[in-house]
C-alpha atoms as a printed R data frame, in Angstrom:
    type eleno elety resid chain resno       x       y       z
1   ATOM     1    CA   UNK     A     1 -46.672 -28.909  37.273
2   ATOM     2    CA   UNK     A     2 -43.069 -29.904  36.662
3   ATOM     3    CA   UNK     A     3 -43.497 -29.292  32.913
4   ATOM     4    CA   UNK     A     4 -44.999 -25.872  33.522
5   ATOM     5    CA   UNK     A     5 -42.178 -25.015  35.887
6   ATOM     6    CA   UNK     A     6 -39.601 -26.019  33.262
7   ATOM     7    CA   UNK     A     7 -41.359 -23.902  30.654
8   ATOM     8    CA   UNK     A     8 -41.307 -20.924  32.993
9   ATOM     9    CA   UNK     A     9 -37.575 -21.415  33.622
10  ATOM    10    CA   UNK     A    10 -36.801 -21.660  29.866
11  ATOM    11    CA   UNK     A    11 -38.974 -18.657  29.076
12  ATOM    12    CA   UNK     A    12 -37.440 -16.667  31.903
13  ATOM    13    CA   UNK     A    13 -33.927 -17.559  30.691
14  ATOM    14    CA   UNK     A    14 -34.821 -16.535  27.130
15  ATOM    15    CA   UNK     A    15 -36.207 -13.191  28.299
16  ATOM    16    CA   UNK     A    16 -33.105 -12.582  30.393
17  ATOM    17    CA   UNK     A    17 -30.843 -13.358  27.397
18  ATOM    18    CA   UNK     A    18 -32.813 -11.028  25.125
19  ATOM    19    CA   UNK     A    19 -32.709  -8.302  27.759
20  ATOM    20    CA   UNK     A    20 -28.936  -8.625  28.123
21  ATOM    21    CA   UNK     A    21 -28.456  -8.582  24.333
22  ATOM    22    CA   UNK     A    22 -30.648  -5.500  24.029
23  ATOM    23    CA   UNK     A    23 -28.794  -3.715  26.804
24  ATOM    24    CA   UNK     A    24 -25.436  -4.526  25.215
25  ATOM    25    CA   UNK     A    25 -26.636  -3.318  21.798
26  ATOM    26    CA   UNK     A    26 -27.815  -0.044  23.317
27  ATOM    27    CA   UNK     A    27 -24.747   0.580  25.464
28  ATOM    28    CA   UNK     A    28 -22.089  -0.761  23.103
29  ATOM    29    CA   UNK     A    29 -20.611   1.938  20.859
30  ATOM    30    CA   UNK     A    30 -22.087   1.796  17.379
31  ATOM    31    CA   UNK     A    31 -19.827   1.045  14.452
32  ATOM    32    CA   UNK     A    32 -20.304   1.851  10.789
33  ATOM    33    CA   UNK     A    33 -18.780   0.148   7.782
34  ATOM    34    CA   UNK     A    34 -18.144   2.056   4.573
35  ATOM    35    CA   UNK     A    35 -17.267   0.243   1.358
36  ATOM    36    CA   UNK     A    36 -15.676   1.433  -1.856
37  ATOM    37    CA   UNK     A    37 -14.821  -0.614  -4.938
38  ATOM    38    CA   UNK     A    38 -11.891  -0.566  -7.329
39  ATOM    39    CA   UNK     A    39 -11.501  -2.288 -10.689
40  ATOM    40    CA   UNK     A    40  -8.313  -4.259 -11.251
41  ATOM    41    CA   UNK     A    41  -7.179  -4.258 -14.856
42  ATOM    42    CA   UNK     A    42  -4.651  -6.939 -15.675
43  ATOM    43    CA   UNK     A    43  -2.509  -5.821 -18.591
44  ATOM    44    CA   UNK     A    44  -1.448  -8.243 -21.355
45  ATOM    45    CA   UNK     A    45   2.048  -9.649 -21.567
46  ATOM    46    CA   UNK     A    46   4.364  -6.761 -22.592
47  ATOM    47    CA   UNK     A    47   6.474  -9.170 -24.678
48  ATOM    48    CA   UNK     A    48   3.821 -10.472 -27.048
49  ATOM    49    CA   UNK     A    49   0.902  -8.219 -26.157
50  ATOM    50    CA   UNK     A    50  -1.374 -11.233 -25.481
51  ATOM    51    CA   UNK     A    51  -2.780 -13.014 -22.448
52  ATOM    52    CA   UNK     A    52  -1.711 -16.586 -21.795
53  ATOM    53    CA   UNK     A    53  -4.854 -18.577 -22.592
54  ATOM    54    CA   UNK     A    54  -3.672 -21.786 -20.944
55  ATOM    55    CA   UNK     A    55  -2.922 -20.192 -17.559
56  ATOM    56    CA   UNK     A    56  -5.007 -17.049 -17.873
57  ATOM    57    CA   UNK     A    57  -7.396 -18.001 -15.076
58  ATOM    58    CA   UNK     A    58  -4.599 -18.809 -12.638
59  ATOM    59    CA   UNK     A    59  -2.691 -15.679 -13.584
60  ATOM    60    CA   UNK     A    60  -5.782 -13.538 -13.058
61  ATOM    61    CA   UNK     A    61  -6.390 -15.084  -9.635
62  ATOM    62    CA   UNK     A    62  -2.779 -14.580  -8.605
63  ATOM    63    CA   UNK     A    63  -2.913 -11.011  -9.857
64  ATOM    64    CA   UNK     A    64  -6.037 -10.224  -7.822
65  ATOM    65    CA   UNK     A    65  -4.570 -11.824  -4.700
66  ATOM    66    CA   UNK     A    66  -1.362  -9.857  -5.154
67  ATOM    67    CA   UNK     A    67  -3.241  -6.580  -5.488
68  ATOM    68    CA   UNK     A    68  -5.262  -7.402  -2.383
69  ATOM    69    CA   UNK     A    69  -2.012  -7.916  -0.472
70  ATOM    70    CA   UNK     A    70  -0.810  -4.520  -1.655
71  ATOM    71    CA   UNK     A    71  -4.034  -2.857  -0.500
72  ATOM    72    CA   UNK     A    72  -3.587  -4.423   2.942
73  ATOM    73    CA   UNK     A    73   0.100  -3.564   3.190
74  ATOM    74    CA   UNK     A    74   1.633  -1.214   5.749
75  ATOM    75    CA   UNK     A    75   2.965   0.864   2.867
76  ATOM    76    CA   UNK     A    76  -0.551   1.715   1.679
77  ATOM    77    CA   UNK     A    77  -1.855   2.180   5.224
78  ATOM    78    CA   UNK     A    78   1.089   4.477   5.945
79  ATOM    79    CA   UNK     A    79   0.098   6.664   3.008
80  ATOM    80    CA   UNK     A    80  -3.412   6.945   4.469
81  ATOM    81    CA   UNK     A    81  -1.949   7.959   7.829
82  ATOM    82    CA   UNK     A    82   0.174  10.660   6.213
83  ATOM    83    CA   UNK     A    83  -2.571  12.040   3.950
84  ATOM    84    CA   UNK     A    84  -5.006  12.333   6.859
85  ATOM    85    CA   UNK     A    85  -2.208  13.636   9.135
86  ATOM    86    CA   UNK     A    86  -3.229  11.160  11.824
87  ATOM    87    CA   UNK     A    87   0.336  11.108  13.167
88  ATOM    88    CA   UNK     A    88   0.072  14.844  13.921
89  ATOM    89    CA   UNK     A    89  -2.937  14.527  16.226
90  ATOM    90    CA   UNK     A    90  -1.815  15.218  19.839
91  ATOM    91    CA   UNK     A    91  -4.323  12.721  21.275
92  ATOM    92    CA   UNK     A    92  -3.117  10.013  18.897
93  ATOM    93    CA   UNK     A    93   0.502  10.727  19.799
94  ATOM    94    CA   UNK     A    94  -0.385  10.474  23.493
95  ATOM    95    CA   UNK     A    95  -2.130   7.120  22.964
96  ATOM    96    CA   UNK     A    96   0.886   5.842  21.050
97  ATOM    97    CA   UNK     A    97   3.228   6.883  23.835
98  ATOM    98    CA   UNK     A    98   1.015   5.226  26.466
99  ATOM    99    CA   UNK     A    99   0.816   2.021  24.421
100 ATOM   100    CA   UNK     A   100   4.449   1.759  23.323
101 ATOM   101    CA   UNK     A   101   6.320   3.987  25.725
102 ATOM   102    CA   UNK     A   102   7.379   6.088  22.749
103 ATOM   103    CA   UNK     A   103   9.241   3.209  21.133
104 ATOM   104    CA   UNK     A   104   8.930   2.333  17.470
105 ATOM   105    CA   UNK     A   105   7.476   4.247  14.549
106 ATOM   106    CA   UNK     A   106   4.243   6.173  15.114
107 ATOM   107    CA   UNK     A   107   3.166   5.877  11.457
108 ATOM   108    CA   UNK     A   108   3.684   2.102  11.467
109 ATOM   109    CA   UNK     A   109   1.750   1.817  14.740
110 ATOM   110    CA   UNK     A   110  -1.161   3.772  13.268
111 ATOM   111    CA   UNK     A   111  -1.011   1.858   9.985
112 ATOM   112    CA   UNK     A   112  -1.390  -1.442  11.827
113 ATOM   113    CA   UNK     A   113  -4.354  -0.088  13.787
114 ATOM   114    CA   UNK     A   114  -6.075   0.929  10.543
115 ATOM   115    CA   UNK     A   115  -5.432  -2.464   8.982
116 ATOM   116    CA   UNK     A   116  -7.279  -4.151  11.858
117 ATOM   117    CA   UNK     A   117 -10.459  -2.366  10.787
118 ATOM   118    CA   UNK     A   118  -9.905  -2.956   7.067
119 ATOM   119    CA   UNK     A   119 -11.608  -5.720   5.104
120 ATOM   120    CA   UNK     A   120 -10.682  -6.400   1.485
121 ATOM   121    CA   UNK     A   121 -12.689  -8.913  -0.557
122 ATOM   122    CA   UNK     A   122 -12.967  -9.627  -4.299
123 ATOM   123    CA   UNK     A   123 -16.337  -9.770  -6.008
124 ATOM   124    CA   UNK     A   124 -17.155 -13.158  -7.446
125 ATOM   125    CA   UNK     A   125 -16.114 -13.767 -11.067
126 ATOM   126    CA   UNK     A   126 -14.937 -10.211 -11.640
127 ATOM   127    CA   UNK     A   127 -11.923  -7.956 -11.357
128 ATOM   128    CA   UNK     A   128 -13.635  -5.761  -8.789
129 ATOM   129    CA   UNK     A   129 -12.323  -5.620  -5.223
130 ATOM   130    CA   UNK     A   130 -14.299  -4.139  -2.334
131 ATOM   131    CA   UNK     A   131 -12.459  -2.127   0.304
132 ATOM   132    CA   UNK     A   132 -14.420  -1.837   3.562
133 ATOM   133    CA   UNK     A   133 -13.447   0.084   6.674
134 ATOM   134    CA   UNK     A   134 -15.231   0.074  10.019
135 ATOM   135    CA   UNK     A   135 -15.250   3.004  12.437
136 ATOM   136    CA   UNK     A   136 -17.499   4.596  15.055
137 ATOM   137    CA   UNK     A   137 -18.119   7.581  12.779
138 ATOM   138    CA   UNK     A   138 -19.712   6.894   9.356
139 ATOM   139    CA   UNK     A   139 -17.973   9.855   7.676
140 ATOM   140    CA   UNK     A   140 -14.603   8.749   9.033
141 ATOM   141    CA   UNK     A   141 -15.220   5.198   7.806
142 ATOM   142    CA   UNK     A   142 -16.049   6.455   4.307
143 ATOM   143    CA   UNK     A   143 -13.070   8.835   4.263
144 ATOM   144    CA   UNK     A   144 -10.576   6.163   5.256
145 ATOM   145    CA   UNK     A   145 -12.034   3.586   2.829
146 ATOM   146    CA   UNK     A   146 -11.732   6.068  -0.055
147 ATOM   147    CA   UNK     A   147  -8.201   7.032   0.960
148 ATOM   148    CA   UNK     A   148  -7.167   3.377   1.032
149 ATOM   149    CA   UNK     A   149  -8.378   3.071  -2.562
150 ATOM   150    CA   UNK     A   150  -6.459   6.190  -3.600
151 ATOM   151    CA   UNK     A   151  -3.337   5.146  -1.704
152 ATOM   152    CA   UNK     A   152  -3.444   1.743  -3.425
153 ATOM   153    CA   UNK     A   153  -3.628   3.389  -6.863
154 ATOM   154    CA   UNK     A   154  -0.635   5.604  -6.047
155 ATOM   155    CA   UNK     A   155   1.351   2.704  -4.592
156 ATOM   156    CA   UNK     A   156   0.562   0.486  -7.578
157 ATOM   157    CA   UNK     A   157   1.814   3.213  -9.905
158 ATOM   158    CA   UNK     A   158   4.966   3.663  -7.806
159 ATOM   159    CA   UNK     A   159   5.702  -0.056  -8.002
160 ATOM   160    CA   UNK     A   160   5.465   0.098 -11.793
161 ATOM   161    CA   UNK     A   161   7.565   3.255 -12.128
162 ATOM   162    CA   UNK     A   162  10.290   2.412  -9.600
163 ATOM   163    CA   UNK     A   163  12.182  -0.058 -11.878
164 ATOM   164    CA   UNK     A   164  12.273   2.547 -14.668
165 ATOM   165    CA   UNK     A   165  13.586   5.125 -12.201
166 ATOM   166    CA   UNK     A   166  16.281   2.746 -11.041
167 ATOM   167    CA   UNK     A   167  17.365   2.035 -14.624
168 ATOM   168    CA   UNK     A   168  17.385   5.761 -15.423
169 ATOM   169    CA   UNK     A   169  19.485   6.467 -12.332
170 ATOM   170    CA   UNK     A   170  21.922   3.718 -13.308
171 ATOM   171    CA   UNK     A   171  22.296   5.107 -16.856
172 ATOM   172    CA   UNK     A   172  22.884   8.630 -15.496
173 ATOM   173    CA   UNK     A   173  25.593   7.330 -13.167
174 ATOM   174    CA   UNK     A   174  27.248   5.368 -15.968
175 ATOM   175    CA   UNK     A   175  27.090   8.358 -18.306
176 ATOM   176    CA   UNK     A   176  28.720  10.576 -15.704
177 ATOM   177    CA   UNK     A   177  31.405   7.965 -15.047
178 ATOM   178    CA   UNK     A   178  32.148   7.578 -18.767
179 ATOM   179    CA   UNK     A   179  32.265  11.358 -19.222
180 ATOM   180    CA   UNK     A   180  34.737  11.622 -16.356
181 ATOM   181    CA   UNK     A   181  36.882   8.837 -17.829
182 ATOM   182    CA   UNK     A   182  36.859  10.640 -21.197
183 ATOM   183    CA   UNK     A   183  37.900  13.949 -19.622
184 ATOM   184    CA   UNK     A   184  40.703  12.168 -17.730
185 ATOM   185    CA   UNK     A   185  41.916  10.480 -20.922
186 ATOM   186    CA   UNK     A   186  41.879  13.788 -22.808
187 ATOM   187    CA   UNK     A   187  43.819  15.444 -20.004
188 ATOM   188    CA   UNK     A   188  46.400  12.647 -20.028
189 ATOM   189    CA   UNK     A   189  46.686  12.919 -23.827
190 ATOM   190    CA   UNK     A   190  47.229  16.676 -23.683
191 ATOM   191    CA   UNK     A   191  49.846  16.269 -20.939
192 ATOM   192    CA   UNK     A   192  51.651  13.601 -22.978
193 ATOM   193    CA   UNK     A   193  51.635  15.838 -26.058
194 ATOM   194    CA   UNK     A   194  53.174  18.708 -24.100
195 ATOM   195    CA   UNK     A   195  55.873  16.463 -22.666
196 ATOM   196    CA   UNK     A   196  56.791  15.211 -26.147
197 ATOM   197    CA   UNK     A   197  56.658  18.666 -27.703
198 ATOM   198    CA   UNK     A   198  53.792  17.854 -30.040
199 ATOM   199    CA   UNK     A   199  52.204  21.162 -31.047
200 ATOM   200    CA   UNK     A   200  50.046  20.376 -34.105
201 ATOM   201    CA   UNK     A   201  48.618  16.952 -34.728
202 ATOM   202    CA   UNK     A   202  46.111  15.324 -37.011
203 ATOM   203    CA   UNK     A   203  42.584  15.547 -35.563
204 ATOM   204    CA   UNK     A   204  42.192  11.801 -36.177
205 ATOM   205    CA   UNK     A   205  44.761  11.137 -33.435
206 ATOM   206    CA   UNK     A   206  42.165  12.125 -30.831
207 ATOM   207    CA   UNK     A   207  40.002   9.242 -31.988
């Protein structure tokens, strides 16, 4: 009798647990995860045009990890926020104000919220990285996952182009400075010639 009673208690507890789990699954808002994949192509050394055989595996791993960090950065998430105009939604702005009291940057706040629902994982033994995003709406999840992939590609390109832009800007500034110095020197030369009464001179004197 005691054994039967214990069995009834265990069975009753199990049924109660299943019932609670079922109720939670029915009442809890559904979530959907959308996944997109990108291929990471590691370029050879620009100096010798070859991969380092001795440390190639480690370099590849570090490269993949670095790219994953970029994908999960606030810079990339901020691009997604801007492209989808999430910071222009009145309801989103109201939630931000309620949560922060209107302090801080709305785009950064939204970017951090997106990153909480983002999952980035590499595929085993490959240069493919999966970008997964979870949301209550399946279309929204797919849209944001795809935009993260696109924002990463744009950000990666920006990171490669920015040094060239900085060098170009530096050369333009130096060229302008040298041109100004040359014009000043020519002006001083002409003024000196007038003071000394030099009217006609050999063209080689300018050099």
